[in-house]
N, C-alpha and C positions, 0 to 999 in steps of 0.2 A: 216203803216203795223205793224204786230206783231213783237216785238223786236226779234232779232236773238236768237235762242235757245228756243223760246216759251215764255209763260207768265213769266215775271221777277220774279224769286224766287219760282216758283211752283216746287213741289217736282220732277216731271218728265215731266210735260206738258202732261201727259197721257190723261186727260179729254179732253183737246183741240185737241190733236192729234187724239183721237178716233172720235170726231165730224168732224175733217177735212177729215177723211177717209169716213165717212158715209154721211156727208152733206157738201161736199167741196164748192159748190156754195154759200150756205148760209153762211158758216164760212168765206169765202173770204170777203163777203160784211160786215158781222158783225165785223170782226177783223179790216178791213180797217176803219170802222166808229169809233169803240171804241178806237183803238190804233193809229189812224192816224188823222182823222178829229177832234176828240175831243181834242187830245193832241196839234195839230197845232193851234186850236182856242185858247187854253189856252196860248200858246206862243205868239200869235198875240195880246193878250190883254196887253202886256207889262210886267206885273208882274203876271205870272201864279202861280197857287198854287204849292208850293214845293211838292215833291213826298211824303214826310211823311204825310203832311196835306191831300193831295189828297187821300192817302190810308186810313187814319183814317176816312175820310168822306165816302169812299166807304164801309168800314167795317160796319159802323153804318147804312148806307143805306141798305146793305144786311140783317142786322138784321131786319130793319123795314119792308122790303118786304118779309121776310122769305126765302131768297135765300141761304139756308144752303150749297148747293152744290158749288155755286160760292164762298161762304165764305171760305169753306174748301180749294178751289183751290187758292184763293187770299191771305189768311192769311200768308203763307210763303213769298209771294211777299212783303206784307206789312212789315213783319219783316226784310226782306232784304233791304227795302227802308228806314229803320230808325225807324219804329214803334217799341217801346220796348215791351217786354213781359208784363210789368206793364201796359203800355198804352193799349195794346190789351185787357188785362183782365178788365181794368176799362171801356172800351167801352162796353164790354159784361155785366158787373155788372150793370151799369147804365141803360141799356136797360130794366131791369126787371120792373122798375117803369113805363115805357112808353109802354111796350108790354106785360108784365106779364110773370111769370115764365113758364107758359105752352108753350109759344112760344120761350123763350130764352134758355131753358134747352139744346136742341140739339146743340146750338152754344157754350155753356159752355163746353159740352163734346168734341166738335171738337177742341176748343181752347186748352183744356188740352192735347188732343192727339197730336196735332201739336207741342206744346211746349215740351212735353216729347220726341217726336221724334227728336227734335233739341237739346236735352241734357239739357233742363232747369229744375232745381230742383223746385218741387212744395211741399208745397205752397210757393208763392212768399212772400217777406217781407210785413208786414202789412202796409196799407196806411190809416188806420182809424185815425181820429183826434178828434172824439167825444167819450165819454164813452157810454157803452151800457145801459144807463138809459134814461128814457123818458125826464127827465129834461135837460140833456146834449144834447141829440139829438135835442130836440125842440129848445133850445136856439141857438145851432149852425146852425140849418137849417133856423131858422127865420133870423139870421144875414146874411146868404148866400142869402136868398130871397131879403132882403133889398139891399145888394150889387148889385144884378143883376137887380132887377125890380124897386127899389126905396123905399123910406121911407113909402109909403102907405101900404107896405106889413107887417109892424111892428105888426099890430093888426089882420092880416089875420087869424091866428089860432082860434081866438075867434069871427070871423065875420060870418054872414050868419044865416040862420034858425037853430034853436037849434037841430032839428032832423038830421041834416047833418053836424054839426059843427065838428064832429069827423073826417070827411074826410079832412077838412082843416088842422086839427092838424096832421093827418097822412102825408099829403102832405109836411108840414113843417118838421116834425121830421123824417119821413122815406125817402121821395124822396130827400129832400135837406139835412137833418141832417145825414142820413146814407150814402149818395152817393156824393152829391156835395161838402161836406166838406172833402172828402178824398184827399190824395195826388195822384200823378201820372199824373193828368191833371189839367190845370188851368181853371178859369171861362170861358174864351173865347173858349177853346177847348170843355168844357162840353156843353156849349150852342150850339156850332156848331154840335156836334154829336146828341144832342136832336133835333135840327132842322132837321137833316137827318132822325132820327127815324120817326118823325111825317110826313115829306114830303113823305117818302117811304110807310108808311102804308095807307095813304089817309083817307078821311072821318073825319079828326080831324082839320079842318081848323081854328076854333076859337083858339085852342091851338097852331097851327102852326103860326098864326099871333102873338100871345102873345110871343112865343119864337123867332120869327123873331125880334120882338121888343127887347127882352132880348139880342139877338146877337148884335143889334145896340148899346145898352147901354154899352156892354163890349168891343166894339171896332171892331166887325166884321161888317163892313159897307156894304152898298147895293152892291157895286161892288164885294166884297168878297163873299157874299151870292150867287150872280148870278154865280160866278165861281164854287162854290160848287155844285149848281144845274146842271150846264153844265157838270161837271165831273161825276156826278152820273146818268145823264139821260140814258145812255145805260143800266143801271141796273133796272130802274123803268119805263121807257117809257115816252112818251110825255104827256099824260093827267095829271099824278101826278106832272110832272116837271112844266107844265104850271100852275097848281094850286099853286105850291110852289112860282112861280114868282109873281102870283097875290097876294099871302099872304105877300110877301116881300113888294110889292107896298103899300098894306094896312098898314103895320107896319110903313113904312116911312111916309105916310100921317098922321098917328096918332101921330107921334113925331114931325111933322113940326110946 
């Protein structure tokens, strides 16, 4: 059942309360599933996701599926459950390289509004660890790729056909050098949220398999990833969740 007082941490529960008035039968079933069945399954697995990790995964999933209204409603809950303002911002920032600014901008605006409403002073302290030069970003990003995916990534920026090699350099310098090297989240958390972005948006199974493998390499094992998919299923539905499970299996086989 929905926790007493509505969604934990929501500003007023007004969005849920409105739907409970207009669509009571639907909301009874949805809330019983999302806040009873799913939570009880996590508890039955012996070591359920802690609430902070669960909400980090859900926030990343909502970015991936473009669920900005749910994101607005659940961000206060996430903050109440231990997600820090820095962590919330890092989840949004990193999404730009996987979803594009065109899809992430509304979430950045929502995050800023929620933080300001809660009395958080913006901008937050810098989390950057690379200098804003191509050399620093490329070097830092390449090292991060090697940490997560292995030594074969060392020469990735210079690999592939010449006419698209710049994309590989951007991936190293921008995606990994600008974001993965930042503070606020560790490698395991960053790989988890990337997995969630990809699982939620769908149609990117090769990248999802690769990042499922990255998760395995940084310590997020198969059981953990299945718990993440289970926690996020109410927000993305069954087809994309089943695809994510298949991609986990493919990654496990590749590393066997």
